[in-house]
N, C-alpha and C positions, 0 to 999 in steps of 0.2 A: 504494500500500500504506500503510494508515493506522496500523497497530499499530507500537509502538516497544518491544516486549518483547525484541528482539534486533536486531543490526545488519542481518541479512538481512530481517527484517520491515520495518525502517525504510528500507533502501536497495535491496533486491532485487538485480537483475542488476548494478547499479552496484558493489555490494560484491564480487561474484564477479569482475567485470572488473578491479577495482582490485588484486586479488590473483592475477591471471593465469589465472583459470579461465573457460573458454568454456562457455557453457550455453545451451540453448534459453530463450526468454523465459518468465519467471514470469508466470502469468496469474491465479493464485488461491491464497490462503492457505487450507489445508485441515487445520487441527489435528484430530487423530484420537485417540480413546481406544481402547487395545487391552487385551486380557486376556492376560497372560503365561501360560507353561506352569504357573507356580505359582499361577495364578488371582488375580494381583494386577493391579489396574487401573492403567494408565500412560497419561498424556496426552502424545502426541507433538506438541509445540507448533510446532516449526519444520519443518513439512511443507508442500510447495507443489506445485501442479499446473502443469506446463509446457505451452507451446503445442502440443507434439507429443503431449499427453495422457499423458505419463509423469509420475512423481513425483520430487521432489527432497527429500531428507531431510538437514537440517543438524544437526550435533551439535557441542557444545562440551565439550572435555575439559580439566580443570584439573590433575588429579593426575598427577604424574610417577612415582608409585609403580609399579614393574614389575607387581605383582599387579593393580593397578587398570587398567593398560593392557592386560593380558592379558584381564581380564574385559570390557573394552570391546568387543573383537571378538566374544566370546560373546554379549554383550547386544545388539549391533547385528545380529548374525545372526538372533537371535530376534525382535527388534523389526521388522526389515524383512520377515521372513516373515509376521508378524502384520499388518503394514501391507498386504502384498500380499493376504492373505486378505480384508481389508476392502474394498480398492479394485480388486483384480485389474488392476493396472497395473505396468509395469516401474518400478523404483526405482533412482535414483542416490543415493549417500550421500557427503556431504562432511563431514569432521571438521576443526574448527578447534582446533588444539592450543595450549594455554596457554604462556606464556613460559618455564616451567621444564622443558618437555618438549623434549629435543634430538632424540630419535629414537623410533620405535615401529614395530612391525609393522603392516602395512596389509592383511594377508590371513591367512586361516586355511584350511588344507587338511587335512581329516580323512578323506581317501579319497573316499567317495561324495559327500561334502558339501564344497563349496568356497565361501568367502566372500571378497569383496574390497571394501575401501573405495575408492570411485571416485576421489576427490581428497582432498588434505590441504592445509591452510593451516598452516604452521609459523611461529608468531609469533616464536619464538626465532631464526629465520634471517633475519628482516627487520631491517635496520639502521635503527632509529628515529632515531639521531643524524643520519644522512644525509638521511632523509626530512623531518625537522624543518626543514632548511634551505630546502626547496622549497615549503612549504605555509603559510608565515606571511603570509597575505594575507586581506583582508576579504571577498573573493568567491571561493568555491570551487565546483567542480563536485560533483555527487553522488558521483562516484568519489573525488575528493579528500576529501570529507567522510567517506566510508567509511574511508579511510586515517587521517584525523585521529582518528576514534573509537577505532581500534585502536592508535594511536601510543603511548599509555602502557603498552601490553602488549607492545611489541616489544623487541628486544635494545637495550641502551643501556650505555655505559660509565659513565654517571652513576647517580644513584639513581632508583628508580621514583617516589619521593615528589616529587622535583623535576620529573620528566617529566610527572607527572599535573598539577602546577600549571601548567607551561608549556602543556599541551594545553588546559586550561580557559581560560587567558589568550587563546590563539588563538581558541577558540570564542566567547569574549565579544566579539571584534572583528568577528564576522560581521555584515554589514549586515542580512540577513534575520532578523528576530526569531524567526520560527517555526523556521527551520533552526537558529538558535543554541540555542534551548531543546531541540530534538530531539537535537542532537549531545551536549549535556551530559547529558541524561537517558540516552541510549543508552550513553555512556561508562561511567556508573555501573553500568548493567545488565550490560554486558559484563565489567566488573571483577568483579562478583559471580559471573559464570559461569566466569571463567577464572583467578581468583586464590584462593589459600588464605585462610582466615579472617583470620589476622594481617596478611597483605599487603593484604587488602581493607580492613581497618580503617584502616591507614595511608593507603591510597589515598583513602578517603572524607575523611579529615582533610585531605589535600592539596587535595582538591576544595573543601572548605568554606573553607579559607584563601584559595585562589585566587579564589573567588567573592566573598568578603567584600572582598578588596583591590581589586576592580574595581566595586563597587557604589557 
């Protein structure tokens, strides 16, 4: 998988395995444009065909606002219906929840219509401080690289600014230059998807300081 516009596009099944999710093998990236009920065009970027010919839809949710989390279920219910209309394949949906989200409903039951998020990754429940101790090496597997990418977004007793700097410093030590650049790029992309604007600005500042200090 050559695209680096999200951690799943960069690392595929290795990302899922790193976060304890078992899935059929991803065989194809199939970004799809849908037309919502309001006649708005939406591009579903993180959509993948699996080896069993079903689809996997990955969603990243940054806002912890209860109204936004409530609307997430409505939006996903509509999006998955529209995806099904396009591809006529069964769909599994995984949501990666940002570090400020401690809990959220994963299903909606309105009688005749029921919707369920298949799996969730809760970054707020991953102990980044503990994980950091075990990944400070120059050669990492793709599963470990997936974890490293998300490390700045996990739960920490310290500041997210310093965790971002530490993560870049680890990435800069990777022997494989291609992997090194990919990890750093995807870290920034995922921060943009999973952090609020102010936190993201601080995050980018930390990245720039860490990169300069190692050049």
